[in-house]
Backbone as JSON, one array per atom type, in Angstrom:
{
  "sequence": "XXXXXXXXXXXXXXXXXXXXXXXXXXXXXXXXXXXXXXXXXXXXXXXXXXXXXXXXXXXXXXXXXXXXXXXXXXXXXXXXXXXXXXXXXXXXXXXXXXXXXXXXXXXXXXX",
  "N": [[-3.43, 27.31, 23.16], [-2.69, 24.71, 22.43], [-4.9, 23.94, 21.13], [-5.01, 25.46, 18.86], [-2.74, 24.61, 17.51], [-3.54, 22.0, 17.04], [-5.74, 22.52, 15.29], [-4.37, 23.65, 13.15], [-2.87, 21.42, 12.35], [-4.91, 19.63, 11.5], [-6.01, 21.03, 9.42], [-3.8, 21.14, 7.63], [-3.68, 18.45, 7.18], [-6.05, 18.0, 5.69], [-5.57, 19.63, 3.45], [-3.48, 18.34, 2.34], [-4.73, 15.88, 1.78], [-6.37, 16.77, -0.34], [-4.61, 17.14, -2.5], [-3.45, 14.61, -2.83], [-5.74, 13.11, -3.43], [-6.47, 14.28, -5.77], [-4.38, 13.39, -7.45], [-4.76, 10.72, -7.41], [-7.27, 10.54, -8.67], [-6.56, 11.26, -11.21], [-5.01, 9.03, -11.96], [-6.91, 6.96, -11.88], [-8.56, 7.87, -13.97], [-6.9, 7.72, -16.21], [-6.61, 4.88, -16.37], [-9.35, 4.31, -16.83], [-9.84, 5.49, -19.32], [-8.03, 4.19, -20.92], [-5.46, 5.34, -21.39], [-5.87, 7.4, -23.03], [-6.03, 10.39, -22.52], [-7.02, 13.84, -22.31], [-4.7, 16.37, -23.22], [-4.54, 18.67, -21.62], [-5.36, 17.75, -19.12], [-3.16, 16.12, -18.58], [-1.27, 18.0, -18.3], [-2.18, 19.32, -15.89], [-1.93, 17.17, -14.14], [0.81, 16.87, -14.16], [1.48, 19.29, -12.92], [0.76, 18.57, -10.32], [2.89, 17.19, -9.37], [4.93, 18.51, -7.86], [3.61, 19.55, -5.39], [2.95, 17.0, -4.43], [5.48, 15.78, -4.05], [6.44, 17.52, -2.04], [4.8, 16.89, 0.07], [5.59, 14.21, 0.31], [8.22, 14.41, 1.11], [7.95, 15.63, 3.5], [7.67, 15.24, 7.09], [5.24, 14.33, 7.82], [2.16, 12.52, 8.5], [1.12, 11.48, 6.17], [3.22, 11.03, 4.47], [4.46, 8.67, 3.38], [2.21, 7.62, 1.86], [1.83, 9.65, 0.04], [4.21, 9.53, -1.3], [3.94, 7.0, -2.72], [1.67, 7.69, -4.23], [2.74, 9.57, -5.84], [4.58, 8.05, -7.3], [2.85, 6.36, -8.7], [1.44, 8.39, -10.16], [3.51, 9.43, -11.82], [4.13, 7.15, -13.37], [1.65, 6.77, -14.64], [1.5, 9.16, -16.15], [3.63, 8.57, -17.91], [2.57, 6.46, -19.1], [0.42, 7.55, -20.5], [1.9, 9.05, -22.32], [2.65, 7.21, -24.23], [4.25, 5.07, -23.32], [3.94, 1.9, -22.96], [4.75, -0.02, -21.12], [4.61, 1.13, -18.75], [2.17, 0.84, -17.66], [1.63, -1.33, -15.94], [3.3, -0.66, -13.81], [2.07, 1.68, -12.81], [-0.33, 0.68, -11.93], [0.46, -1.19, -10.01], [1.73, 0.49, -8.12], [-0.39, 2.18, -7.45], [-2.09, 0.38, -6.18], [-0.54, -0.2, -4.01], [-0.4, 2.3, -2.8], [-3.12, 2.54, -2.12], [-3.31, 0.65, -0.06], [-1.58, 1.85, 1.8], [-3.01, 4.18, 2.26], [-5.18, 3.11, 3.8], [-3.76, 2.51, 6.14], [-2.95, 5.05, 6.86], [-5.49, 6.21, 7.35], [-6.26, 4.87, 9.61], [-4.38, 5.86, 11.43], [-5.06, 8.57, 11.46], [-7.62, 8.59, 12.52], [-6.94, 8.16, 15.2], [-6.02, 10.66, 15.87]],
  "CA": [[-2.32, 27.13, 22.3], [-2.7, 23.3, 21.87], [-6.06, 23.82, 20.24], [-4.56, 26.15, 17.64], [-1.85, 23.66, 16.84], [-4.41, 20.9, 16.53], [-6.44, 22.99, 14.16], [-3.42, 23.78, 12.01], [-2.51, 20.11, 11.85], [-6.06, 19.04, 10.81], [-6.09, 21.81, 8.13], [-2.73, 20.57, 6.78], [-4.04, 17.05, 6.72], [-7.05, 18.14, 4.7], [-4.91, 20.23, 2.28], [-2.66, 17.2, 1.73], [-5.66, 14.96, 1.24], [-6.88, 17.22, -1.68], [-3.54, 16.89, -3.54], [-3.33, 13.17, -2.96], [-6.9, 12.69, -4.11], [-6.39, 14.7, -7.25], [-3.42, 12.5, -8.2], [-5.4, 9.4, -7.43], [-8.32, 10.64, -9.67], [-5.87, 11.14, -12.51], [-4.5, 7.66, -12.3], [-8.11, 6.24, -12.21], [-9.0, 8.3, -15.24], [-5.99, 7.14, -17.14], [-6.99, 3.49, -16.52], [-10.64, 4.22, -17.41], [-9.8, 5.88, -20.73], [-6.99, 3.4, -21.64], [-4.32, 6.17, -21.71], [-6.25, 8.48, -24.0], [-6.4, 11.52, -21.7], [-6.66, 15.1, -23.0], [-3.37, 17.04, -22.89], [-4.71, 19.63, -20.5], [-5.42, 16.99, -17.88], [-1.77, 15.65, -18.32], [-0.58, 19.25, -17.73], [-2.66, 19.55, -14.59], [-1.42, 16.17, -13.32], [2.18, 17.25, -13.96], [1.52, 20.29, -11.89], [0.61, 18.0, -9.06], [4.11, 16.55, -8.86], [5.64, 19.33, -6.81], [3.01, 19.44, -4.03], [3.03, 15.67, -3.88], [6.82, 15.69, -3.57], [6.61, 18.22, -0.86], [4.14, 16.07, 1.11], [6.35, 13.05, 0.46], [9.42, 14.71, 1.76], [7.69, 16.07, 4.93], [7.56, 14.18, 8.08], [3.84, 14.22, 8.16], [1.51, 11.21, 8.52], [0.83, 11.05, 4.86], [4.42, 11.06, 3.58], [4.6, 7.42, 2.57], [1.14, 7.55, 1.02], [2.09, 10.62, -1.05], [5.31, 8.92, -2.17], [3.42, 5.99, -3.55], [0.84, 8.27, -5.18], [3.63, 10.24, -6.81], [5.09, 7.04, -8.13], [1.73, 6.02, -9.62], [1.21, 9.45, -11.04], [4.6, 9.47, -12.72], [3.91, 6.07, -14.3], [0.45, 7.11, -15.42], [1.87, 10.16, -17.16], [4.49, 7.9, -18.9], [1.68, 5.59, -19.98], [-0.3, 8.46, -21.51], [2.87, 9.35, -23.3], [2.88, 6.02, -25.04], [5.15, 3.99, -22.7], [2.99, 0.92, -22.55], [5.27, -0.83, -20.01], [4.35, 1.85, -17.51], [0.85, 0.48, -17.09], [1.81, -2.25, -14.82], [3.99, 0.12, -12.73], [1.14, 2.59, -12.13], [-1.37, -0.18, -11.26], [1.08, -1.77, -8.74], [1.99, 1.67, -7.25], [-1.74, 2.69, -6.93], [-2.61, -0.6, -5.18], [0.27, -0.08, -2.78], [-0.89, 3.55, -2.25], [-4.43, 2.29, -1.46], [-3.03, 0.01, 1.2], [-0.99, 2.91, 2.7], [-4.19, 5.05, 2.65], [-5.88, 2.49, 4.97], [-3.0, 2.76, 7.38], [-3.07, 6.48, 7.28], [-6.81, 6.45, 7.91], [-6.26, 4.4, 11.03], [-3.59, 6.74, 12.21], [-5.74, 9.82, 11.53], [-8.62, 8.3, 13.56], [-6.42, 8.43, 16.52], [-5.73, 12.18, 16.13]],
  "C": [[-2.36, 25.74, 21.56], [-3.87, 23.17, 20.83], [-5.75, 24.46, 18.87], [-3.68, 25.26, 16.85], [-2.64, 22.47, 16.29], [-5.17, 21.29, 15.32], [-5.6, 23.08, 12.91], [-3.06, 22.34, 11.43], [-3.7, 19.52, 11.08], [-6.18, 19.79, 9.46], [-5.05, 21.32, 7.16], [-3.04, 19.23, 6.26], [-5.05, 17.14, 5.56], [-6.55, 18.67, 3.39], [-4.18, 19.05, 1.49], [-3.64, 16.17, 1.1], [-6.24, 15.4, -0.16], [-5.91, 16.94, -2.75], [-3.45, 15.42, -3.82], [-4.57, 12.61, -3.82], [-6.96, 13.08, -5.55], [-5.46, 13.8, -8.1], [-4.07, 11.07, -8.32], [-6.56, 9.37, -8.57], [-7.67, 10.59, -11.05], [-5.51, 9.79, -12.93], [-5.78, 6.73, -12.67], [-8.6, 6.59, -13.68], [-8.15, 7.77, -16.37], [-6.36, 5.62, -17.43], [-8.37, 3.41, -17.23], [-10.65, 4.6, -18.89], [-8.66, 5.22, -21.53], [-5.8, 4.26, -22.07], [-4.72, 7.29, -22.66], [-6.84, 9.6, -23.2], [-6.08, 12.82, -22.38], [-5.4, 15.65, -22.37], [-3.47, 17.94, -21.72], [-4.74, 18.84, -19.16], [-4.01, 16.4, -17.53], [-1.02, 16.84, -17.76], [-0.93, 19.46, -16.29], [-2.07, 18.44, -13.6], [0.11, 16.41, -13.14], [2.4, 18.37, -12.98], [1.41, 19.82, -10.51], [1.95, 17.39, -8.47], [4.79, 17.25, -7.69], [4.96, 19.35, -5.54], [3.07, 17.96, -3.47], [4.44, 15.36, -3.39], [7.09, 16.32, -2.19], [5.96, 17.47, 0.41], [4.98, 14.85, 1.42], [7.61, 13.25, 1.25], [9.25, 15.2, 3.21], [7.72, 14.94, 5.86], [6.21, 13.88, 8.54], [3.34, 12.8, 8.02], [1.48, 10.65, 7.17], [2.06, 10.94, 3.91], [4.61, 9.83, 2.78], [3.43, 7.25, 1.54], [1.35, 8.41, -0.15], [3.23, 10.08, -1.93], [4.83, 7.91, -3.15], [2.46, 6.6, -4.61], [1.64, 8.93, -6.27], [4.17, 9.24, -7.81], [4.09, 6.59, -9.16], [1.45, 7.04, -10.54], [2.32, 9.6, -12.15], [4.44, 8.34, -13.81], [2.72, 6.18, -15.17], [0.71, 8.07, -16.51], [2.78, 9.46, -18.26], [3.51, 7.03, -19.77], [0.87, 6.38, -20.98], [0.65, 8.89, -22.6], [3.4, 8.24, -24.08], [3.93, 5.09, -24.52], [4.24, 2.95, -22.15], [3.48, 0.01, -21.41], [4.99, -0.09, -18.69], [3.04, 1.53, -16.85], [0.98, -0.35, -15.87], [2.4, -1.51, -13.58], [2.97, 0.98, -12.02], [0.02, 1.81, -11.47], [-0.82, -0.67, -9.95], [1.21, -0.64, -7.66], [0.63, 2.17, -6.61], [-2.22, 1.75, -5.9], [-1.81, -0.41, -3.87], [-0.18, 1.19, -2.06], [-2.26, 3.37, -1.49], [-4.31, 1.62, -0.11], [-2.53, 0.93, 2.25], [-2.17, 3.85, 3.16], [-5.0, 4.43, 3.8], [-5.11, 2.67, 6.23], [-3.09, 4.11, 7.87], [-4.38, 6.82, 7.98], [-6.84, 5.99, 9.36], [-5.47, 5.33, 11.94], [-4.35, 8.1, 12.51], [-6.91, 9.7, 12.53], [-8.19, 8.53, 14.92], [-6.15, 9.93, 16.87], [-7.03, 12.76, 16.51]]
}
């Protein structure tokens, strides 16, 4: 029984990682292309908001990390929509999320 629970926990962790990684990739792409991202990618990034929010509201290990990635994602989408002041916000939130990712990685190593 404990083994099944452990397997579910690891599977959930991997699923969460996919969503968080997709959000991080979008933010990096926005920075790389100076905000000139195709509209379809913006739509896909907008679709990531709900799963990220679900992870952020959960009590799981990655909740804080997902919250910061969501903040960075929202600011990156605003930047793509011509809000130039959002650039600083998504860069800062992304850096904070990277620091939280290191903390999460240390916690996961203990699992």
